[in-house]
Structures are given as C-alpha cells and as structure tokens.
N, C-alpha and C positions, 0 to 999 in steps of 0.2 A: 157405300165410301159415301163417309160424310163430304161436304163442302168444303172442311179444315183441311180431312187428309188428302181433301183429292189434290187442293191447292198449296198443300208444302211438296208432295210428290212435284206437281210442274214444277214449283222455286225450287226442288232438289235437283233438279231434272237440268233444267235452265241453269244453273250454279255450277254442276259437276259435268259438263255437255251428258253428248249421248251416252260414254261410258257406264254412265251410275247408271243407266236405264242396262246397261248389262254387265250383268254378274257370272262372271270366270267359275265352275268348277272351283271344287278345291284339289286341287293335288296329295294324292295319294299317297305316301313314307314309301322307299322304293326298299325293298324285301333284299336281309342280305343274309348270310352263313351266320349262325354263330360261329361266336371265336370264342374260344377257352385261352384265358393268360393266367398263366405257375409263375410262381413267384420262383428267383432266384431257390434253388435247394443246394446243397452238398451232395456228391453221392453216396447214392448206399452206401453201404459196409457190411458186410459181412456178420452177422449178428452169435452161430450157431451152426453147424452140421449134424448131420447122423448118416455115417459115420463120422467121427469126430476125429482132428488132424490127432494123425499117426496108432490110433483105434485100430485092432485087431478083433476081424468080425470074423461067426461061420462062414462055410460056404452058401451057396445054394440060392435062397434069393433074397432083395436086395432092396431097404424101400432107401435112395437114397435121400437125403435135405439136405435144403439148404434154407439159414431164413434173413431177413435183411433187417434194417434198424429204420426201411423206410416201407410203404407201400408203392407198391409196383406192377408195373403195367404188365399182366399176363399176358400179353402176344413178344413181347421180349425175351430174349432169355440163349443162352450161349453157353456150351458146354462141346467138353472132348478132351481128349488125351493129353496129357502136359510131357517135354521131353523126359523120357530116364523111366518111363513108366508105362502099365498097361492101362486101359479105360475099360468098366463096365461094359456088356452088352448090356445095351436103355434101348424103353423103346425111345420112339423119334421125339417125345413131345411130351415136355416136365406138365405140369397143372400146379397150377396156383388155387392155395387153401384159401376158404373163406374171411383168413384174416388181413387177406389181400399183401402179405407180410411171405410167405411160408411158399419154396417149390419142392411138390414133389417128383419124383421119378423111378420106377420102377424099371427094375434092373435082374441083373444074374450074373452071380461073381463064383468064382472056383477058386479052387484055396492054391496056396505056395506061392502066393501073385499076390505085387505089393501095386497099387493101383494108384493114380495119380490125373483125378481131374483137373481138369483149367474148366474157373469160372469166367468169359467174356474174354474165351483164352485169345479171342484176332486182340487182345492188348498186351498181351504176351506175347506177341509174333507168332502164334499155333494158330494156322489156319481156321475161319469160318468168319461166318457176316451175324451182323447183328449183338445185341447184345442182352442182359439181364438192366433197366433204365426204371426208375420210377415212375409214378405217373406225369412227371414233366417231364418227360425224355430223355435226361439225365441219365449216365449211362452208371453202372455199381464199377467201382471199381476191381480188378483181378484181382482170384482166385486160386490157386493152388490147394487142395484137399490132394491127403496125401493118406494113407488108407492099408492095412494089409491085412487079405484073409488066411486065416490058420485052417490047418485042419480041424474037425473036428462033426460033429453031427449037424449035417446041413438043414438049413432054413427050408423050409419044403412047400410052404404055401404062405399068399398074403395076408393072412390075419396073420402071423406071427413075426414073420418081414415089417407090417405096421404100428404090433406091440413092440420090437425093438426099435424101432423108430422113435417111441414115445406119440404115436397116432390114434386120432377114437375114429370110432368103427364111422362118424360122416366123412372121414378126411379118408380116403381111397386113393390113391396115385393115379389112377384114373378114370375117365369119365368114358359116357355116349358122346359118342357125336351127333349133336345136334342134327343134322343136317340125313345122317343116319336114321335115326327117331325116328321123324319127321313121314321120311319115304317108308316107313314100318306102316306106318298109323295108315296111310293113306291106301 
C-alpha cells in the first residue's frame, strides 16, 4: 500500500470511527413462494356439449363432451344426475383436452331413458363437491343437460363414440394414470 493509500484509510477510520473498519456482510433476500395473481373473471359458460341439449342418440358407448368459453382448471369438475333424470354410467374422472376448454367423459347409456346431467351439480342443490372452474378458480355456471337414448344400433367402440362426439384420434377420453405408468416402467 502506498503512503497516500494508508493515510486515506487511517483518515477514514478516524472520521467514521471503528465501525468503518468493520464491514457487515450483506444480508441475502428472504426466499418466498411464487404467487400467481389472476385478474377477476366472469364465470365460465358452457358453449357446446355432446350430446346437444334435447338430442336423441344411440345406446352403448358415449363420450360426453362439455366445452367452456375459457381455459379451465383440469382438477375442477363436478357432474351428477339432475332431479327427474337418469345419470349415465361413467368413469369417475373427466379428461381435459389440450385446448384447456373441453372436458370429455367416457360413459355407457342404455336405450329408452332420458338422461339429465347436472354440471356443477352442487350449485343446483344436487349433492356434490368441487366443480368446473377456470384457471383463476372461478366456478362455472351450473347447467343441466338433457338428452334421450333411443333404440337403435348400439355404439360398441370408443372410436365410434369419439367420432360421434366430433373428437380427433388424439382426444381419447381416457388416459393412463402417470403414477401407474412410472411404476410399470420400474
């Protein structure tokens, strides 16, 4: 160190006191969990279904389809039988398609019945929990879909049921459970 540098250091220590000689380590910021804030949204509305309201369809395999006007939460769903109607025999969990707006549900229906399916049934006073909701967790409006199953040639394959619902080959209504796939690979 030069004489000038040493003199400046001693002068700074004399002016600022002993605290200037001790440098405090910089405190790091506290880590926080990420938070997503969504703007207020209108409740999602159903814009299309298969079967359509009041439609008559063939018995057998059915891919029940409900499309919303907004991107939806894949974990939020609720459907059930509405009063004065039958409920199709369906798998437990619908699948949200890649468009993030359309849910499909694999079911079986028998002829000679009128089915009434309530979406977000708990909002209609029908037993149920959870519900269809958009990505901001705003629940969808409740809806009752009514359709009839008439006598005719039954739909016996998933591919025919998908074609009737207007689905593409990559929009199959069921999917493998990822936890089962991972277990099978080990």
